[in-house]
PDB file of the backbone (N, CA, C, O) and the ligand in Angstrom, with CONECT records:
HET     ZN  A 101       1
ATOM      1  N   UNK A   1      39.979  -1.403 -27.548  1.00  0.00           N
ATOM      2  CA  UNK A   1      38.763  -1.873 -26.900  1.00  0.00           C
ATOM      3  C   UNK A   1      38.193  -0.772 -26.008  1.00  0.00           C
ATOM      4  O   UNK A   1      38.904  -0.118 -25.245  1.00  0.00           O
ATOM      5  N   UNK A   2      36.918  -0.605 -26.138  1.00  0.00           N
ATOM      6  CA  UNK A   2      36.234   0.427 -25.365  1.00  0.00           C
ATOM      7  C   UNK A   2      35.945  -0.074 -23.962  1.00  0.00           C
ATOM      8  O   UNK A   2      35.335  -1.126 -23.770  1.00  0.00           O
ATOM      9  N   UNK A   3      36.385   0.683 -23.012  1.00  0.00           N
ATOM     10  CA  UNK A   3      36.110   0.290 -21.623  1.00  0.00           C
ATOM     11  C   UNK A   3      35.017   1.164 -21.036  1.00  0.00           C
ATOM     12  O   UNK A   3      34.986   2.380 -21.225  1.00  0.00           O
ATOM     13  N   UNK A   4      34.166   0.534 -20.352  1.00  0.00           N
ATOM     14  CA  UNK A   4      33.089   1.273 -19.694  1.00  0.00           C
ATOM     15  C   UNK A   4      33.298   1.213 -18.194  1.00  0.00           C
ATOM     16  O   UNK A   4      33.437   0.142 -17.602  1.00  0.00           O
ATOM     17  N   UNK A   5      33.317   2.359 -17.615  1.00  0.00           N
ATOM     18  CA  UNK A   5      33.432   2.379 -16.155  1.00  0.00           C
ATOM     19  C   UNK A   5      32.047   2.500 -15.557  1.00  0.00           C
ATOM     20  O   UNK A   5      31.284   3.422 -15.845  1.00  0.00           O
ATOM     21  N   UNK A   6      31.765   1.553 -14.734  1.00  0.00           N
ATOM     22  CA  UNK A   6      30.464   1.591 -14.074  1.00  0.00           C
ATOM     23  C   UNK A   6      30.617   2.217 -12.702  1.00  0.00           C
ATOM     24  O   UNK A   6      31.514   1.881 -11.929  1.00  0.00           O
ATOM     25  N   UNK A   7      29.733   3.112 -12.438  1.00  0.00           N
ATOM     26  CA  UNK A   7      29.712   3.720 -11.109  1.00  0.00           C
ATOM     27  C   UNK A   7      29.160   2.694 -10.121  1.00  0.00           C
ATOM     28  O   UNK A   7      28.208   1.978 -10.430  1.00  0.00           O
ATOM     29  N   UNK A   8      29.756   2.624  -8.943  1.00  0.00           N
ATOM     30  CA  UNK A   8      29.173   1.724  -7.951  1.00  0.00           C
ATOM     31  C   UNK A   8      27.776   2.230  -7.572  1.00  0.00           C
ATOM     32  O   UNK A   8      27.539   3.436  -7.498  1.00  0.00           O
ATOM     33  N   UNK A   9      26.878   1.307  -7.340  1.00  0.00           N
ATOM     34  CA  UNK A   9      25.520   1.755  -6.982  1.00  0.00           C
ATOM     35  C   UNK A   9      25.549   2.557  -5.687  1.00  0.00           C
ATOM     36  O   UNK A   9      26.209   2.197  -4.713  1.00  0.00           O
ATOM     37  N   UNK A  10      24.832   3.619  -5.716  1.00  0.00           N
ATOM     38  CA  UNK A  10      24.753   4.430  -4.502  1.00  0.00           C
ATOM     39  C   UNK A  10      23.553   3.982  -3.677  1.00  0.00           C
ATOM     40  O   UNK A  10      22.517   3.584  -4.210  1.00  0.00           O
ATOM     41  N   UNK A  11      23.720   4.058  -2.401  1.00  0.00           N
ATOM     42  CA  UNK A  11      22.634   3.646  -1.519  1.00  0.00           C
ATOM     43  C   UNK A  11      21.457   4.608  -1.672  1.00  0.00           C
ATOM     44  O   UNK A  11      21.626   5.819  -1.811  1.00  0.00           O
ATOM     45  N   UNK A  12      20.307   4.043  -1.643  1.00  0.00           N
ATOM     46  CA  UNK A  12      19.112   4.889  -1.721  1.00  0.00           C
ATOM     47  C   UNK A  12      18.918   5.547  -0.362  1.00  0.00           C
ATOM     48  O   UNK A  12      18.859   4.885   0.675  1.00  0.00           O
ATOM     49  N   UNK A  13      18.822   6.840  -0.403  1.00  0.00           N
ATOM     50  CA  UNK A  13      18.537   7.557   0.848  1.00  0.00           C
ATOM     51  C   UNK A  13      17.119   8.074   0.789  1.00  0.00           C
ATOM     52  O   UNK A  13      16.758   8.836  -0.108  1.00  0.00           O
ATOM     53  N   UNK A  14      16.339   7.667   1.722  1.00  0.00           N
ATOM     54  CA  UNK A  14      14.942   8.094   1.750  1.00  0.00           C
ATOM     55  C   UNK A  14      14.823   9.312   2.638  1.00  0.00           C
ATOM     56  O   UNK A  14      15.318   9.336   3.765  1.00  0.00           O
ATOM     57  N   UNK A  15      14.164  10.306   2.115  1.00  0.00           N
ATOM     58  CA  UNK A  15      13.826  11.419   2.992  1.00  0.00           C
ATOM     59  C   UNK A  15      12.304  11.422   3.142  1.00  0.00           C
ATOM     60  O   UNK A  15      11.615  10.577   2.570  1.00  0.00           O
ATOM     61  N   UNK A  16      11.806  12.341   3.886  1.00  0.00           N
ATOM     62  CA  UNK A  16      10.375  12.364   4.167  1.00  0.00           C
ATOM     63  C   UNK A  16       9.516  12.416   2.911  1.00  0.00           C
ATOM     64  O   UNK A  16       8.458  11.790   2.861  1.00  0.00           O
ATOM     65  N   UNK A  17       9.964  13.164   1.884  1.00  0.00           N
ATOM     66  CA  UNK A  17       9.153  13.291   0.667  1.00  0.00           C
ATOM     67  C   UNK A  17       9.061  11.977  -0.068  1.00  0.00           C
ATOM     68  O   UNK A  17       8.001  11.615  -0.579  1.00  0.00           O
ATOM     69  N   UNK A  18      10.206  11.235  -0.124  1.00  0.00           N
ATOM     70  CA  UNK A  18      10.184   9.958  -0.830  1.00  0.00           C
ATOM     71  C   UNK A  18       9.296   8.954  -0.099  1.00  0.00           C
ATOM     72  O   UNK A  18       8.574   8.172  -0.719  1.00  0.00           O
ATOM     73  N   UNK A  19       9.365   8.993   1.222  1.00  0.00           N
ATOM     74  CA  UNK A  19       8.502   8.092   1.992  1.00  0.00           C
ATOM     75  C   UNK A  19       7.039   8.411   1.718  1.00  0.00           C
ATOM     76  O   UNK A  19       6.214   7.506   1.591  1.00  0.00           O
ATOM     77  N   UNK A  20       6.723   9.683   1.628  1.00  0.00           N
ATOM     78  CA  UNK A  20       5.348  10.073   1.332  1.00  0.00           C
ATOM     79  C   UNK A  20       4.973   9.641  -0.083  1.00  0.00           C
ATOM     80  O   UNK A  20       3.841   9.224  -0.328  1.00  0.00           O
ATOM     81  N   UNK A  21       5.929   9.741  -1.022  1.00  0.00           N
ATOM     82  CA  UNK A  21       5.658   9.329  -2.400  1.00  0.00           C
ATOM     83  C   UNK A  21       5.400   7.829  -2.471  1.00  0.00           C
ATOM     84  O   UNK A  21       4.504   7.384  -3.188  1.00  0.00           O
ATOM     85  N   UNK A  22       6.183   7.050  -1.731  1.00  0.00           N
ATOM     86  CA  UNK A  22       5.999   5.599  -1.720  1.00  0.00           C
ATOM     87  C   UNK A  22       4.634   5.254  -1.118  1.00  0.00           C
ATOM     88  O   UNK A  22       3.907   4.405  -1.635  1.00  0.00           O
ATOM     89  N   UNK A  23       4.306   5.924  -0.028  1.00  0.00           N
ATOM     90  CA  UNK A  23       3.020   5.688   0.634  1.00  0.00           C
ATOM     91  C   UNK A  23       1.858   6.029  -0.319  1.00  0.00           C
ATOM     92  O   UNK A  23       0.865   5.307  -0.411  1.00  0.00           O
ATOM     93  N   UNK A  24       2.029   7.146  -1.013  1.00  0.00           N
ATOM     94  CA  UNK A  24       1.009   7.590  -1.955  1.00  0.00           C
ATOM     95  C   UNK A  24       0.859   6.599  -3.117  1.00  0.00           C
ATOM     96  O   UNK A  24      -0.253   6.320  -3.565  1.00  0.00           O
ATOM     97  N   UNK A  25       1.999   6.069  -3.601  1.00  0.00           N
ATOM     98  CA  UNK A  25       1.971   5.065  -4.672  1.00  0.00           C
ATOM     99  C   UNK A  25       1.225   3.806  -4.239  1.00  0.00           C
ATOM    100  O   UNK A  25       0.439   3.233  -4.994  1.00  0.00           O
ATOM    101  N   UNK A  26       1.495   3.399  -3.009  1.00  0.00           N
ATOM    102  CA  UNK A  26       0.835   2.187  -2.501  1.00  0.00           C
ATOM    103  C   UNK A  26      -0.674   2.419  -2.396  1.00  0.00           C
ATOM    104  O   UNK A  26      -1.468   1.531  -2.708  1.00  0.00           O
ATOM    105  N   UNK A  27      -1.060   3.609  -1.960  1.00  0.00           N
ATOM    106  CA  UNK A  27      -2.499   3.926  -1.886  1.00  0.00           C
ATOM    107  C   UNK A  27      -3.114   3.908  -3.280  1.00  0.00           C
ATOM    108  O   UNK A  27      -4.221   3.406  -3.474  1.00  0.00           O
ATOM    109  N   UNK A  28      -2.386   4.463  -4.252  1.00  0.00           N
ATOM    110  CA  UNK A  28      -2.881   4.514  -5.623  1.00  0.00           C
ATOM    111  C   UNK A  28      -3.021   3.095  -6.192  1.00  0.00           C
ATOM    112  O   UNK A  28      -4.021   2.770  -6.833  1.00  0.00           O
ATOM    113  N   UNK A  29      -2.006   2.258  -5.950  1.00  0.00           N
ATOM    114  CA  UNK A  29      -2.052   0.867  -6.424  1.00  0.00           C
ATOM    115  C   UNK A  29      -3.251   0.143  -5.804  1.00  0.00           C
ATOM    116  O   UNK A  29      -3.931  -0.635  -6.474  1.00  0.00           O
ATOM    117  N   UNK A  30      -3.498   0.403  -4.535  1.00  0.00           N
ATOM    118  CA  UNK A  30      -4.638  -0.227  -3.871  1.00  0.00           C
ATOM    119  C   UNK A  30      -5.953   0.207  -4.513  1.00  0.00           C
ATOM    120  O   UNK A  30      -6.876  -0.592  -4.674  1.00  0.00           O
ATOM    121  N   UNK A  31      -6.019   1.481  -4.874  1.00  0.00           N
ATOM    122  CA  UNK A  31      -7.250   1.968  -5.500  1.00  0.00           C
ATOM    123  C   UNK A  31      -7.433   1.331  -6.878  1.00  0.00           C
ATOM    124  O   UNK A  31      -8.548   0.980  -7.263  1.00  0.00           O
ATOM    125  N   UNK A  32      -6.309   1.183  -7.632  1.00  0.00           N
ATOM    126  CA  UNK A  32      -6.390   0.506  -8.935  1.00  0.00           C
ATOM    127  C   UNK A  32      -6.902  -0.914  -8.749  1.00  0.00           C
ATOM    128  O   UNK A  32      -7.761  -1.384  -9.494  1.00  0.00           O
ATOM    129  N   UNK A  33      -6.357  -1.588  -7.738  1.00  0.00           N
ATOM    130  CA  UNK A  33      -6.767  -2.969  -7.452  1.00  0.00           C
ATOM    131  C   UNK A  33      -8.269  -3.007  -7.152  1.00  0.00           C
ATOM    132  O   UNK A  33      -9.003  -3.849  -7.670  1.00  0.00           O
ATOM    133  N   UNK A  34      -8.692  -2.096  -6.322  1.00  0.00           N
ATOM    134  CA  UNK A  34     -10.114  -2.042  -5.954  1.00  0.00           C
ATOM    135  C   UNK A  34     -10.991  -1.791  -7.183  1.00  0.00           C
ATOM    136  O   UNK A  34     -12.006  -2.459  -7.382  1.00  0.00           O
ATOM    137  N   UNK A  35     -10.585  -0.822  -8.001  1.00  0.00           N
ATOM    138  CA  UNK A  35     -11.373  -0.477  -9.182  1.00  0.00           C
ATOM    139  C   UNK A  35     -11.420  -1.630 -10.177  1.00  0.00           C
ATOM    140  O   UNK A  35     -12.453  -1.886 -10.796  1.00  0.00           O
ATOM    141  N   UNK A  36     -10.295  -2.322 -10.326  1.00  0.00           N
ATOM    142  CA  UNK A  36     -10.234  -3.432 -11.275  1.00  0.00           C
ATOM    143  C   UNK A  36     -11.128  -4.589 -10.830  1.00  0.00           C
ATOM    144  O   UNK A  36     -11.629  -5.348 -11.660  1.00  0.00           O
ATOM    145  N   UNK A  37     -11.320  -4.718  -9.536  1.00  0.00           N
ATOM    146  CA  UNK A  37     -12.094  -5.845  -9.006  1.00  0.00           C
ATOM    147  C   UNK A  37     -13.479  -5.396  -8.541  1.00  0.00           C
ATOM    148  O   UNK A  37     -14.075  -6.015  -7.659  1.00  0.00           O
ATOM    149  N   UNK A  38     -13.979  -4.333  -9.130  1.00  0.00           N
ATOM    150  CA  UNK A  38     -15.255  -3.747  -8.712  1.00  0.00           C
ATOM    151  C   UNK A  38     -16.406  -4.749  -8.795  1.00  0.00           C
ATOM    152  O   UNK A  38     -17.332  -4.697  -7.986  1.00  0.00           O
ATOM    153  N   UNK A  39     -16.353  -5.651  -9.760  1.00  0.00           N
ATOM    154  CA  UNK A  39     -17.461  -6.578  -9.956  1.00  0.00           C
ATOM    155  C   UNK A  39     -17.337  -7.856  -9.130  1.00  0.00           C
ATOM    156  O   UNK A  39     -18.194  -8.738  -9.183  1.00  0.00           O
ATOM    157  N   UNK A  40     -16.263  -7.930  -8.375  1.00  0.00           N
ATOM    158  CA  UNK A  40     -16.057  -9.123  -7.546  1.00  0.00           C
ATOM    159  C   UNK A  40     -17.102  -9.184  -6.433  1.00  0.00           C
ATOM    160  O   UNK A  40     -17.638  -8.158  -6.016  1.00  0.00           O
ATOM    161  N   UNK A  41     -17.380 -10.377  -5.966  1.00  0.00           N
ATOM    162  CA  UNK A  41     -18.255 -10.561  -4.811  1.00  0.00           C
ATOM    163  C   UNK A  41     -17.742  -9.663  -3.674  1.00  0.00           C
ATOM    164  O   UNK A  41     -16.560  -9.727  -3.337  1.00  0.00           O
ATOM    165  N   UNK A  42     -18.598  -8.837  -3.082  1.00  0.00           N
ATOM    166  CA  UNK A  42     -18.132  -7.902  -2.039  1.00  0.00           C
ATOM    167  C   UNK A  42     -17.568  -8.588  -0.806  1.00  0.00           C
ATOM    168  O   UNK A  42     -16.936  -7.939   0.027  1.00  0.00           O
ATOM    169  N   UNK A  43     -17.789  -9.898  -0.679  1.00  0.00           N
ATOM    170  CA  UNK A  43     -17.249 -10.619   0.477  1.00  0.00           C
ATOM    171  C   UNK A  43     -15.961 -11.363   0.152  1.00  0.00           C
ATOM    172  O   UNK A  43     -15.378 -12.016   1.017  1.00  0.00           O
ATOM    173  N   UNK A  44     -15.519 -11.260  -1.109  1.00  0.00           N
ATOM    174  CA  UNK A  44     -14.264 -11.912  -1.515  1.00  0.00           C
ATOM    175  C   UNK A  44     -13.074 -11.105  -1.000  1.00  0.00           C
ATOM    176  O   UNK A  44     -13.056  -9.879  -1.113  1.00  0.00           O
ATOM    177  N   UNK A  45     -12.085 -11.789  -0.438  1.00  0.00           N
ATOM    178  CA  UNK A  45     -10.908 -11.093   0.091  1.00  0.00           C
ATOM    179  C   UNK A  45      -9.960 -10.688  -1.037  1.00  0.00           C
ATOM    180  O   UNK A  45      -9.711 -11.463  -1.961  1.00  0.00           O
ATOM    181  N   UNK A  46      -9.440  -9.474  -0.949  1.00  0.00           N
ATOM    182  CA  UNK A  46      -8.521  -8.914  -1.952  1.00  0.00           C
ATOM    183  C   UNK A  46      -7.230  -8.522  -1.220  1.00  0.00           C
ATOM    184  O   UNK A  46      -7.285  -7.933  -0.141  1.00  0.00           O
ATOM    185  N   UNK A  47      -6.060  -8.849  -1.808  1.00  0.00           N
ATOM    186  CA  UNK A  47      -4.803  -8.424  -1.170  1.00  0.00           C
ATOM    187  C   UNK A  47      -4.463  -6.978  -1.537  1.00  0.00           C
ATOM    188  O   UNK A  47      -4.350  -6.635  -2.714  1.00  0.00           O
ATOM    189  N   UNK A  48      -4.302  -6.140  -0.515  1.00  0.00           N
ATOM    190  CA  UNK A  48      -3.883  -4.749  -0.722  1.00  0.00           C
ATOM    191  C   UNK A  48      -2.509  -4.553  -0.080  1.00  0.00           C
ATOM    192  O   UNK A  48      -2.103  -5.324   0.789  1.00  0.00           O
ATOM    193  N   UNK A  49      -1.800  -3.508  -0.522  1.00  0.00           N
ATOM    194  CA  UNK A  49      -0.515  -3.158   0.101  1.00  0.00           C
ATOM    195  C   UNK A  49      -0.760  -2.486   1.440  1.00  0.00           C
ATOM    196  O   UNK A  49      -1.722  -1.737   1.608  1.00  0.00           O
ATOM    197  N   UNK A  50       0.114  -2.760   2.381  1.00  0.00           N
ATOM    198  CA  UNK A  50       0.154  -1.980   3.608  1.00  0.00           C
ATOM    199  C   UNK A  50       0.549  -0.560   3.213  1.00  0.00           C
ATOM    200  O   UNK A  50       1.466  -0.377   2.412  1.00  0.00           O
ATOM    201  N   UNK A  51      -0.120   0.433   3.755  1.00  0.00           N
ATOM    202  CA  UNK A  51       0.124   1.826   3.362  1.00  0.00           C
ATOM    203  C   UNK A  51       0.928   2.605   4.403  1.00  0.00           C
ATOM    204  O   UNK A  51       0.831   3.831   4.471  1.00  0.00           O
ATOM    205  N   UNK A  52       1.715   1.907   5.208  1.00  0.00           N
ATOM    206  CA  UNK A  52       2.536   2.608   6.187  1.00  0.00           C
ATOM    207  C   UNK A  52       3.662   3.353   5.458  1.00  0.00           C
ATOM    208  O   UNK A  52       3.876   3.141   4.264  1.00  0.00           O
ATOM    209  N   UNK A  53       4.372   4.211   6.168  1.00  0.00           N
ATOM    210  CA  UNK A  53       5.407   5.028   5.532  1.00  0.00           C
ATOM    211  C   UNK A  53       6.744   4.299   5.412  1.00  0.00           C
ATOM    212  O   UNK A  53       7.709   4.877   4.913  1.00  0.00           O
ATOM    213  N   UNK A  54       6.822   3.058   5.851  1.00  0.00           N
ATOM    214  CA  UNK A  54       8.049   2.263   5.742  1.00  0.00           C
ATOM    215  C   UNK A  54       8.272   1.899   4.272  1.00  0.00           C
ATOM    216  O   UNK A  54       7.486   1.157   3.682  1.00  0.00           O
ATOM    217  N   UNK A  55       9.365   2.436   3.680  1.00  0.00           N
ATOM    218  CA  UNK A  55       9.619   2.215   2.257  1.00  0.00           C
ATOM    219  C   UNK A  55       9.973   0.772   1.934  1.00  0.00           C
ATOM    220  O   UNK A  55       9.943   0.377   0.768  1.00  0.00           O
ATOM    221  N   UNK A  56      10.307  -0.018   2.943  1.00  0.00           N
ATOM    222  CA  UNK A  56      10.648  -1.431   2.735  1.00  0.00           C
ATOM    223  C   UNK A  56       9.442  -2.345   2.947  1.00  0.00           C
ATOM    224  O   UNK A  56       9.530  -3.547   2.691  1.00  0.00           O
ATOM    225  N   UNK A  57       8.347  -1.808   3.399  1.00  0.00           N
ATOM    226  CA  UNK A  57       7.201  -2.639   3.758  1.00  0.00           C
ATOM    227  C   UNK A  57       6.272  -2.849   2.569  1.00  0.00           C
ATOM    228  O   UNK A  57       5.717  -1.900   2.014  1.00  0.00           O
ATOM    229  N   UNK A  58       6.120  -4.101   2.198  1.00  0.00           N
ATOM    230  CA  UNK A  58       5.134  -4.461   1.182  1.00  0.00           C
ATOM    231  C   UNK A  58       4.247  -5.564   1.730  1.00  0.00           C
ATOM    232  O   UNK A  58       3.848  -6.483   1.015  1.00  0.00           O
ATOM    233  N   UNK A  59       3.953  -5.451   2.995  1.00  0.00           N
ATOM    234  CA  UNK A  59       3.080  -6.430   3.646  1.00  0.00           C
ATOM    235  C   UNK A  59       1.691  -6.356   3.018  1.00  0.00           C
ATOM    236  O   UNK A  59       1.304  -5.344   2.433  1.00  0.00           O
ATOM    237  N   UNK A  60       0.971  -7.429   3.154  1.00  0.00           N
ATOM    238  CA  UNK A  60      -0.347  -7.532   2.541  1.00  0.00           C
ATOM    239  C   UNK A  60      -1.440  -7.314   3.581  1.00  0.00           C
ATOM    240  O   UNK A  60      -1.366  -7.811   4.705  1.00  0.00           O
ATOM    241  N   UNK A  61      -2.439  -6.568   3.181  1.00  0.00           N
ATOM    242  CA  UNK A  61      -3.629  -6.386   4.013  1.00  0.00           C
ATOM    243  C   UNK A  61      -4.797  -7.003   3.241  1.00  0.00           C
ATOM    244  O   UNK A  61      -5.167  -6.517   2.172  1.00  0.00           O
ATOM    245  N   UNK A  62      -5.363  -8.056   3.777  1.00  0.00           N
ATOM    246  CA  UNK A  62      -6.472  -8.734   3.104  1.00  0.00           C
ATOM    247  C   UNK A  62      -7.778  -8.122   3.572  1.00  0.00           C
ATOM    248  O   UNK A  62      -8.110  -8.171   4.756  1.00  0.00           O
ATOM    249  N   UNK A  63      -8.509  -7.550   2.642  1.00  0.00           N
ATOM    250  CA  UNK A  63      -9.803  -6.944   2.971  1.00  0.00           C
ATOM    251  C   UNK A  63     -10.812  -7.296   1.886  1.00  0.00           C
ATOM    252  O   UNK A  63     -10.432  -7.539   0.741  1.00  0.00           O
ATOM    253  N   UNK A  64     -12.078  -7.325   2.232  1.00  0.00           N
ATOM    254  CA  UNK A  64     -13.119  -7.418   1.210  1.00  0.00           C
ATOM    255  C   UNK A  64     -13.259  -6.027   0.597  1.00  0.00           C
ATOM    256  O   UNK A  64     -12.836  -5.037   1.194  1.00  0.00           O
ATOM    257  N   UNK A  65     -13.848  -5.953  -0.586  1.00  0.00           N
ATOM    258  CA  UNK A  65     -14.039  -4.640  -1.215  1.00  0.00           C
ATOM    259  C   UNK A  65     -14.950  -3.771  -0.354  1.00  0.00           C
ATOM    260  O   UNK A  65     -14.803  -2.550  -0.317  1.00  0.00           O
ATOM    261  N   UNK A  66     -15.875  -4.400   0.327  1.00  0.00           N
ATOM    262  CA  UNK A  66     -16.777  -3.658   1.222  1.00  0.00           C
ATOM    263  C   UNK A  66     -15.984  -2.993   2.349  1.00  0.00           C
ATOM    264  O   UNK A  66     -16.205  -1.824   2.663  1.00  0.00           O
ATOM    265  N   UNK A  67     -15.056  -3.745   2.956  1.00  0.00           N
ATOM    266  CA  UNK A  67     -14.245  -3.187   4.038  1.00  0.00           C
ATOM    267  C   UNK A  67     -13.269  -2.127   3.514  1.00  0.00           C
ATOM    268  O   UNK A  67     -12.992  -1.134   4.187  1.00  0.00           O
ATOM    269  N   UNK A  68     -12.752  -2.359   2.297  1.00  0.00           N
ATOM    270  CA  UNK A  68     -11.862  -1.357   1.691  1.00  0.00           C
ATOM    271  C   UNK A  68     -12.616  -0.039   1.511  1.00  0.00           C
ATOM    272  O   UNK A  68     -12.107   1.027   1.858  1.00  0.00           O
ATOM    273  N   UNK A  69     -13.823  -0.121   0.971  1.00  0.00           N
ATOM    274  CA  UNK A  69     -14.624   1.093   0.751  1.00  0.00           C
ATOM    275  C   UNK A  69     -14.924   1.785   2.076  1.00  0.00           C
ATOM    276  O   UNK A  69     -14.920   3.013   2.161  1.00  0.00           O
ATOM    277  N   UNK A  70     -15.180   0.996   3.092  1.00  0.00           N
ATOM    278  CA  UNK A  70     -15.454   1.569   4.414  1.00  0.00           C
ATOM    279  C   UNK A  70     -14.214   2.306   4.943  1.00  0.00           C
ATOM    280  O   UNK A  70     -14.318   3.386   5.525  1.00  0.00           O
ATOM    281  N   UNK A  71     -13.040   1.697   4.728  1.00  0.00           N
ATOM    282  CA  UNK A  71     -11.795   2.340   5.173  1.00  0.00           C
ATOM    283  C   UNK A  71     -11.544   3.623   4.383  1.00  0.00           C
ATOM    284  O   UNK A  71     -11.117   4.626   4.955  1.00  0.00           O
ATOM    285  N   UNK A  72     -11.806   3.601   3.064  1.00  0.00           N
ATOM    286  CA  UNK A  72     -11.561   4.780   2.223  1.00  0.00           C
ATOM    287  C   UNK A  72     -12.548   5.912   2.513  1.00  0.00           C
ATOM    288  O   UNK A  72     -12.293   7.065   2.166  1.00  0.00           O
ATOM    289  N   UNK A  73     -13.662   5.586   3.143  1.00  0.00           N
ATOM    290  CA  UNK A  73     -14.609   6.634   3.518  1.00  0.00           C
ATOM    291  C   UNK A  73     -13.992   7.565   4.554  1.00  0.00           C
ATOM    292  O   UNK A  73     -14.483   8.671   4.780  1.00  0.00           O
ATOM    293  N   UNK A  74     -12.916   7.109   5.176  1.00  0.00           N
ATOM    294  CA  UNK A  74     -12.152   7.952   6.112  1.00  0.00           C
ATOM    295  C   UNK A  74     -10.798   8.222   5.452  1.00  0.00           C
ATOM    296  O   UNK A  74      -9.852   7.459   5.651  1.00  0.00           O
ATOM    297  N   UNK A  75     -10.697   9.301   4.668  1.00  0.00           N
ATOM    298  CA  UNK A  75      -9.505   9.547   3.849  1.00  0.00           C
ATOM    299  C   UNK A  75      -8.198   9.583   4.625  1.00  0.00           C
ATOM    300  O   UNK A  75      -7.151   9.232   4.079  1.00  0.00           O
ATOM    301  N   UNK A  76      -8.235   9.991   5.862  1.00  0.00           N
ATOM    302  CA  UNK A  76      -6.991  10.090   6.632  1.00  0.00           C
ATOM    303  C   UNK A  76      -6.489   8.725   7.082  1.00  0.00           C
ATOM    304  O   UNK A  76      -5.360   8.604   7.556  1.00  0.00           O
ATOM    305  N   UNK A  77      -7.311   7.710   6.939  1.00  0.00           N
ATOM    306  CA  UNK A  77      -6.935   6.392   7.445  1.00  0.00           C
ATOM    307  C   UNK A  77      -6.208   5.573   6.380  1.00  0.00           C
ATOM    308  O   UNK A  77      -6.700   5.405   5.264  1.00  0.00           O
ATOM    309  N   UNK A  78      -5.027   5.065   6.744  1.00  0.00           N
ATOM    310  CA  UNK A  78      -4.271   4.186   5.856  1.00  0.00           C
ATOM    311  C   UNK A  78      -4.591   2.739   6.193  1.00  0.00           C
ATOM    312  O   UNK A  78      -4.993   2.421   7.313  1.00  0.00           O
ATOM    313  N   UNK A  79      -4.404   1.859   5.200  1.00  0.00           N
ATOM    314  CA  UNK A  79      -4.497   0.428   5.462  1.00  0.00           C
ATOM    315  C   UNK A  79      -3.146   0.004   6.020  1.00  0.00           C
ATOM    316  O   UNK A  79      -2.112   0.268   5.406  1.00  0.00           O
ATOM    317  N   UNK A  80      -3.146  -0.634   7.149  1.00  0.00           N
ATOM    318  CA  UNK A  80      -1.872  -1.040   7.747  1.00  0.00           C
ATOM    319  C   UNK A  80      -1.913  -2.491   8.171  1.00  0.00           C
ATOM    320  O   UNK A  80      -2.784  -2.921   8.927  1.00  0.00           O
ATOM    321  N   UNK A  81      -0.945  -3.232   7.662  1.00  0.00           N
ATOM    322  CA  UNK A  81      -0.869  -4.653   7.984  1.00  0.00           C
ATOM    323  C   UNK A  81      -0.558  -4.849   9.460  1.00  0.00           C
ATOM    324  O   UNK A  81      -0.976  -5.830  10.075  1.00  0.00           O
ATOM    325  N   UNK A  82       0.180  -3.901  10.013  1.00  0.00           N
ATOM    326  CA  UNK A  82       0.620  -4.059  11.404  1.00  0.00           C
ATOM    327  C   UNK A  82      -0.473  -3.723  12.394  1.00  0.00           C
ATOM    328  O   UNK A  82      -0.341  -3.984  13.589  1.00  0.00           O
ATOM    329  N   UNK A  83      -1.550  -3.144  11.898  1.00  0.00           N
ATOM    330  CA  UNK A  83      -2.605  -2.712  12.810  1.00  0.00           C
ATOM    331  C   UNK A  83      -3.934  -3.350  12.452  1.00  0.00           C
ATOM    332  O   UNK A  83      -4.996  -2.781  12.706  1.00  0.00           O
ATOM    333  N   UNK A  84      -3.868  -4.544  11.857  1.00  0.00           N
ATOM    334  CA  UNK A  84      -5.111  -5.204  11.464  1.00  0.00           C
ATOM    335  C   UNK A  84      -6.018  -5.444  12.651  1.00  0.00           C
ATOM    336  O   UNK A  84      -7.241  -5.357  12.543  1.00  0.00           O
ATOM    337  N   UNK A  85      -5.407  -5.746  13.787  1.00  0.00           N
ATOM    338  CA  UNK A  85      -6.202  -5.993  14.967  1.00  0.00           C
ATOM    339  C   UNK A  85      -6.983  -4.741  15.353  1.00  0.00           C
ATOM    340  O   UNK A  85      -8.135  -4.817  15.778  1.00  0.00           O
ATOM    341  N   UNK A  86      -6.323  -3.573  15.194  1.00  0.00           N
ATOM    342  CA  UNK A  86      -7.001  -2.310  15.510  1.00  0.00           C
ATOM    343  C   UNK A  86      -8.163  -2.062  14.557  1.00  0.00           C
ATOM    344  O   UNK A  86      -9.243  -1.638  14.966  1.00  0.00           O
ATOM    345  N   UNK A  87      -7.914  -2.340  13.253  1.00  0.00           N
ATOM    346  CA  UNK A  87      -8.965  -2.142  12.265  1.00  0.00           C
ATOM    347  C   UNK A  87     -10.140  -3.057  12.557  1.00  0.00           C
ATOM    348  O   UNK A  87     -11.297  -2.647  12.466  1.00  0.00           O
ATOM    349  N   UNK A  88      -9.835  -4.299  12.907  1.00  0.00           N
ATOM    350  CA  UNK A  88     -10.906  -5.248  13.218  1.00  0.00           C
ATOM    351  C   UNK A  88     -11.703  -4.775  14.427  1.00  0.00           C
ATOM    352  O   UNK A  88     -12.929  -4.879  14.469  1.00  0.00           O
ATOM    353  N   UNK A  89     -10.970  -4.252  15.410  1.00  0.00           N
ATOM    354  CA  UNK A  89     -11.651  -3.777  16.606  1.00  0.00           C
ATOM    355  C   UNK A  89     -12.536  -2.581  16.294  1.00  0.00           C
ATOM    356  O   UNK A  89     -13.559  -2.362  16.941  1.00  0.00           O
ATOM    357  N   UNK A  90     -12.118  -1.795  15.271  1.00  0.00           N
ATOM    358  CA  UNK A  90     -12.902  -0.615  14.885  1.00  0.00           C
ATOM    359  C   UNK A  90     -14.034  -0.982  13.945  1.00  0.00           C
ATOM    360  O   UNK A  90     -14.785  -0.111  13.505  1.00  0.00           O
ATOM    361  N   UNK A  91     -14.165  -2.267  13.634  1.00  0.00           N
ATOM    362  CA  UNK A  91     -15.250  -2.713  12.764  1.00  0.00           C
ATOM    363  C   UNK A  91     -14.968  -2.521  11.292  1.00  0.00           C
ATOM    364  O   UNK A  91     -15.894  -2.448  10.484  1.00  0.00           O
ATOM    365  N   UNK A  92     -13.683  -2.436  10.930  1.00  0.00           N
ATOM    366  CA  UNK A  92     -13.311  -2.255   9.509  1.00  0.00           C
ATOM    367  C   UNK A  92     -12.753  -3.546   8.965  1.00  0.00           C
ATOM    368  O   UNK A  92     -12.381  -3.613   7.794  1.00  0.00           O
TER     369      UNK A  92
HETATM  370 ZN    ZN A 101       3.638  -1.574   6.580  1.00  0.00          ZN2+
END
C-alpha cells in the first residue's frame, strides 16, 4: 500500500510585499466591481472591499458608484471601512 506523507500546513507569514499585494488585489477587485456595475443607478449602493493593508480584513465599504469615482479621483486614497466617518466628513 502506498503511503502518502502530508506535510503539516505551514503558517502563512505576511511580509510587507504580501500585504501590499493583498491591498492591490482588493483595489483591483473593487475596480472590477465598479466597471461591471457601470450602468447601475449612480445612487445605488455597491459593496466594495476595505482596502486597508490588514491581510485579514475583508470588511465592506458601501458606496455609490458616484462616491467610488470621487474617491478614485484621488489615487493615493484607499477605501477603508474603519474610516467611513472620515470619508463622510470629507464629502466622499
Ligand atoms: Zn480594513
